[in-house]
Every structure is written in structure tokens, then in C-alpha cells.
C-alpha positions, 0 to 999 in steps of 0.5 A, spaced: 247 400 203 252 404 197 255 410 199 262 408 204 265 414 206 259 419 208 261 426 208 256 431 210 251 433 203 251 425 204 248 424 211 243 429 209 241 426 204 240 419 208 237 423 214 232 426 208 231 420 205 229 416 212 225 421 215 221 421 207 221 414 208 218 414 215 212 418 214 210 414 208 211 408 212 206 412 217 201 414 211 201 407 208 201 403 213 205 397 210 212 398 207 210 393 200 206 400 199 212 405 198 215 406 192 222 410 190 218 414 185 214 417 192 219 417 196 224 422 193 218 426 191 217 426 198 225 426 200 226 432 195 231 429 191 232 425 185 232 418 184 240 417 183 241 421 189 236 415 193 239 409 188 247 411 191 245 411 197 241 404 197 238 399 192 230 399 194 226 401 199 227 396 204 235 397 205 232 402 208 228 399 212 233 395 213 238 399 215 233 402 220 233 395 224 241 395 223 243 402 227 238 401 233 239 393 233 247 397 234 244 401 239 241 396 242 246 391 243 251 397 245 247 398 251 245 390 253 254 390 254 252 394 259 247 390 263 251 385 267 247 383 272 240 384 274 241 390 278 242 393 272 236 393 269 233 399 272 238 403 267 237 399 262 229 400 262 232 408 263 236 408 257 231 403 252 226 410 255 232 415 253 232 413 247 226 412 244 224 419 247 230 422 243 227 418 236 219 418 239 217 423 231 220 416 227 218 411 232 211 414 232 211 413 224 215 407 223 211 403 228 204 406 226 205 402 220 202 394 219 209 392 219 212 393 226 214 386 227 219 387 222 223 393 226 223 389 233 223 381 231 231 382 231 230 386 238 226 381 242 231 376 240 237 380 241 234 381 248 231 375 250 238 372 249 241 378 254 235 376 259 237 369 258 244 370 260 244 373 264 238 370 268 240 362 267 243 361 273 237 364 278 234 357 277 227 360 275 221 356 273 220 356 266 225 362 265 224 362 256 217 361 257 217 368 261 222 371 258 218 371 251 212 373 255 216 379 258 219 381 251 213 380 247 209 384 251 214 390 253 215 390 244 207 390 243 206 396 249 211 400 245 208 399 239 201 400 242 204 407 246 207 410 238 200 408 234 197 412 240 192 405 242 194 406 250 193 413 254 200 411 258 206 415 257 213 412 256 216 413 262 208 409 265 211 404 260 216 403 263 217 404 269 210 398 269 216 393 265 221 395 271 216 392 275 214 386 272 221 385 271 221 384 278 215 380 279 217 376 273 225 374 275 226 376 281 221 374 287 
């Protein structure tokens, strides 16, 4: 990311770039099929405006990932015990609902693992740190199963591959958490 001090105009340009990026990713279904030329045309900006903010398409994807990781890490800091899990799931749901348009476009591509891989690692590590003292059999395996399953449900929701609402998915995740870890 090139621009350090972001003014209002620069912020608007970055938002245009990100929205155009998400739309193109939705259309093309693959990150490696996106070009700067298509992106600047869709965002209605100049190439120099694009290159003022980013060196390439992959930097936009990386910035999306970093922004989302920051949000998830902030929410994970609130997670101090297993009693906090319901609130944590609600925070994830609220965040996803607020950014539904972007996630629908991004997670409809063939490259969702680019965006969710790091989230899964962070969530898994935090769950492990909270649950390790509970003496749960196969803890690491259960966490891997749980986190990967949750991520997959969210991806399928945004791809419209399953008929469940985000509320239904989050409630199911809460229930599965209790079944796997709070027997």
C-alpha cells in the first residue's frame, strides 16, 4: 500500500478501487484473471490514481485480508473464555451483515481461500488458547474441523449454495461449538 496519509479524496478512490475489485472478482471468479486496465475502467479512475494507491491487483486482495484480520483480531481480544463465544459469533455475524455486498462478490470467486485462510489460523489459535485447559480429547482436530466447517458454511452462504440465512448459520455454529467443546 503506497499512500500513507489518507485524505477524503484518497479514501473515496480506494473505496472505488475496492468495490470495482470485488465486482470484477465476482464476474471473473478468479484473482489471476483480473487486470489493472479492467479495474480502473470499472472504478472510473485513472491508471495513475490506481498506482498511487497500489502496485498491483494482489495488493488490493492483501489489503482486504489485512483489514479483515484486524477486525477479527480485535474481536478475538474480547474472547477471554468459552462464555464469550456467543458474543463473538454475534460480532462476526454483525460484521458480515454490514459488509454483505463485498463478501458476496469476493466469496463467490474461486479464490476464497486467499481471503479466509488467515482468519481460520487466528481463530483456531485463539480457540486452542482458550480451550487447552479443558482437557478435551482431540482438541486440535476438533478445532480444525469446527473452524474449517464454519468457514465453509459462510462461503457457501455468500455463494448462495445453501438456503440458510446468516442468522441460521451463526446459531448453528454456536450450537456446534457447545456440542464439540462444552460437553
